[in-house]
C-alpha positions as CSV (number, residue, x, y, z in Angstrom):
1,M,0.0,0.0,0.0
2,E,1.4,3.4,-0.9
3,E,1.1,6.3,1.5
4,K,0.3,9.9,0.7
5,Q,3.6,11.7,0.3
6,G,4.2,15.1,-1.0
7,G,0.7,15.7,-2.3
8,F,0.4,12.3,-4.0
9,V,-2.6,10.1,-3.4
10,N,-2.2,6.5,-2.4
11,K,-3.9,3.7,-4.5
12,K,-6.7,3.2,-2.1
13,S,-7.6,6.9,-2.0
14,K,-7.3,7.0,-5.8
15,R,-9.8,4.1,-6.2
16,W,-12.3,5.9,-4.0
17,L,-11.9,9.1,-5.9
18,Q,-12.6,7.3,-9.2
19,I,-15.7,5.7,-7.7
20,G,-16.9,9.0,-6.4
21,V,-16.4,10.7,-9.8
22,I,-18.3,8.0,-11.5
23,A,-21.1,8.2,-8.9
24,A,-21.3,11.9,-9.4
25,I,-21.6,11.6,-13.1
26,V,-24.4,9.1,-12.8
27,V,-26.3,11.4,-10.4
28,V,-25.9,14.4,-12.7
29,V,-27.1,12.4,-15.8
30,A,-30.1,11.0,-13.8
31,G,-30.9,14.5,-12.6
32,I,-30.8,16.0,-16.1
33,Y,-33.0,13.2,-17.3
34,A,-35.5,13.7,-14.5
35,Y,-35.4,17.5,-15.0
36,K,-36.1,17.3,-18.7
37,N,-39.0,14.9,-18.2
38,A,-40.5,16.9,-15.3
39,A,-40.0,20.3,-16.8
40,R,-41.6,19.5,-20.1
41,P,-45.2,20.8,-20.0
42,M,-47.7,18.0,-20.2
43,E,-49.5,18.0,-23.6
44,P,-53.1,16.9,-23.6
45,Q,-53.2,13.2,-24.4
46,K,-56.4,13.4,-26.5
47,S,-57.4,10.4,-28.4
48,V,-60.6,9.8,-30.3
49,V,-62.8,6.8,-29.8
50,T,-65.6,5.9,-32.1
51,Q,-68.8,4.6,-30.6
52,N,-69.3,1.0,-31.7
53,S,-72.9,0.7,-30.5
54,S,-75.9,2.8,-31.5
55,E,-76.2,4.0,-27.9
56,K,-74.5,7.2,-27.1
57,L,-73.0,6.4,-23.7
58,P,-69.9,7.6,-21.8
59,R,-67.0,5.1,-22.0
60,L,-64.3,4.1,-19.7
61,V,-61.3,2.5,-21.4
62,D,-58.7,0.8,-19.1
63,L,-55.4,-0.1,-20.7
64,G,-53.3,-2.5,-18.7
65,A,-51.7,-6.0,-18.7
66,G,-52.3,-9.2,-16.9
67,T,-48.8,-9.2,-15.6
68,C,-49.1,-5.7,-14.0
69,I,-49.9,-5.8,-10.3
70,P,-51.9,-2.5,-10.2
71,C,-53.8,-3.7,-13.3
72,Q,-54.6,-7.0,-11.5
73,Q,-55.9,-4.8,-8.6
74,M,-58.1,-2.8,-11.0
75,A,-59.6,-5.9,-12.6
76,P,-62.3,-6.6,-9.9
77,I,-63.2,-2.9,-9.7
78,L,-63.7,-2.7,-13.4
79,E,-65.9,-5.9,-13.4
80,E,-68.0,-4.3,-10.6
81,L,-68.4,-1.1,-12.6
82,K,-69.3,-3.0,-15.8
83,K,-72.2,-4.7,-13.9
84,E,-73.3,-1.7,-11.8
85,Y,-73.3,0.8,-14.7
86,E,-74.5,-1.5,-17.4
87,G,-76.6,0.5,-19.9
88,R,-75.2,3.8,-18.5
89,V,-71.4,3.5,-19.1
90,I,-69.4,1.3,-21.4
91,V,-66.4,-0.2,-19.5
92,E,-63.7,-1.5,-21.9
93,V,-60.6,-3.3,-20.7
94,I,-57.7,-3.6,-23.1
95,D,-54.6,-5.8,-22.5
96,V,-51.7,-4.0,-24.2
97,N,-49.6,-7.1,-24.2
98,E,-52.2,-8.7,-26.5
99,N,-53.0,-5.5,-28.4
100,R,-49.8,-3.4,-28.6
101,A,-51.3,-1.2,-31.3
102,E,-53.9,0.0,-28.8
103,A,-51.2,1.4,-26.5
104,M,-50.1,3.6,-29.4
105,K,-53.6,4.4,-30.5
106,Y,-54.5,5.7,-27.0
107,K,-51.1,7.3,-26.5
108,I,-50.4,5.8,-23.2
109,R,-47.2,6.1,-21.2
110,V,-47.7,3.8,-18.3
111,I,-50.1,1.0,-17.3
112,P,-52.7,1.0,-16.1
113,T,-54.2,4.0,-17.8
114,Q,-57.9,4.8,-17.6
115,I,-59.5,7.2,-20.1
116,L,-63.0,8.5,-19.7
117,Y,-65.0,9.7,-22.7
118,D,-68.3,11.5,-22.7
119,A,-71.3,10.4,-24.7
120,E,-70.0,12.4,-27.7
121,C,-66.7,10.3,-27.7
122,K,-64.6,13.2,-26.4
123,E,-61.9,12.5,-23.9
124,V,-62.8,14.2,-20.6
125,G,-60.4,12.6,-18.2
126,R,-57.2,10.4,-18.1
127,H,-55.6,8.8,-15.1
128,E,-52.4,6.7,-14.9
129,G,-51.9,4.0,-12.3
130,F,-54.3,2.4,-9.8
131,I,-57.5,4.4,-9.1
132,P,-60.0,3.5,-6.5
133,K,-63.6,2.7,-7.4
134,E,-64.9,5.8,-5.6
135,S,-62.8,8.1,-7.8
136,L,-64.2,6.4,-11.0
137,V,-67.8,6.8,-9.7
138,K,-67.1,10.5,-9.1
139,A,-65.7,10.8,-12.7
140,F,-68.9,9.1,-14.0
141,E,-71.0,11.7,-12.1
142,Q,-69.0,14.5,-13.7
143,V,-70.1,13.2,-17.2
144,G,-73.7,13.1,-16.0
145,V,-74.0,9.4,-15.0
146,K,-75.9,8.6,-11.8
C-alpha cells in the first residue's frame, strides 16, 4: 500500500476518488433526465374513440396487462363497474400485451391508464396508475351518469 507523500494520493484513495467521480456523473445524468421529463409541460393526451354501439354512452377505457400488479388490482373494480353501470357506461378493458397497437392508438405512457370519454366520444379525463372505485364513480358523475 502506498502512502500519501508530497501531495500524491495512495492507490486506495485514488480508487475511492474514481468511484466518487463515476457516482457523481451518474447522479448528474439522472438529474438531467428527471429535470427534462418533469420540466416539459404535459401535452393533452387526447385520443378519439368511435362509438361501436348505436347507444351514445360515456365510455371508460382501461389499458393494462395481466402481468401488471396495479392492473390486477383494478380488474375486480372494473368488473363491478361493468355490472353496476350496465346500460349507462361502457367499460372496456384492453390488455396492451395482447393489443400493442392499442397502446399507441391511445397514446399511453404507463399502465394501467384509464381514459374517460363522454357520450360524444370526447376524452374528458385520463388517469395513470391504480385508481379506487370511488374516484371512478365521481368521474362518472361528472359526465352526467348517476
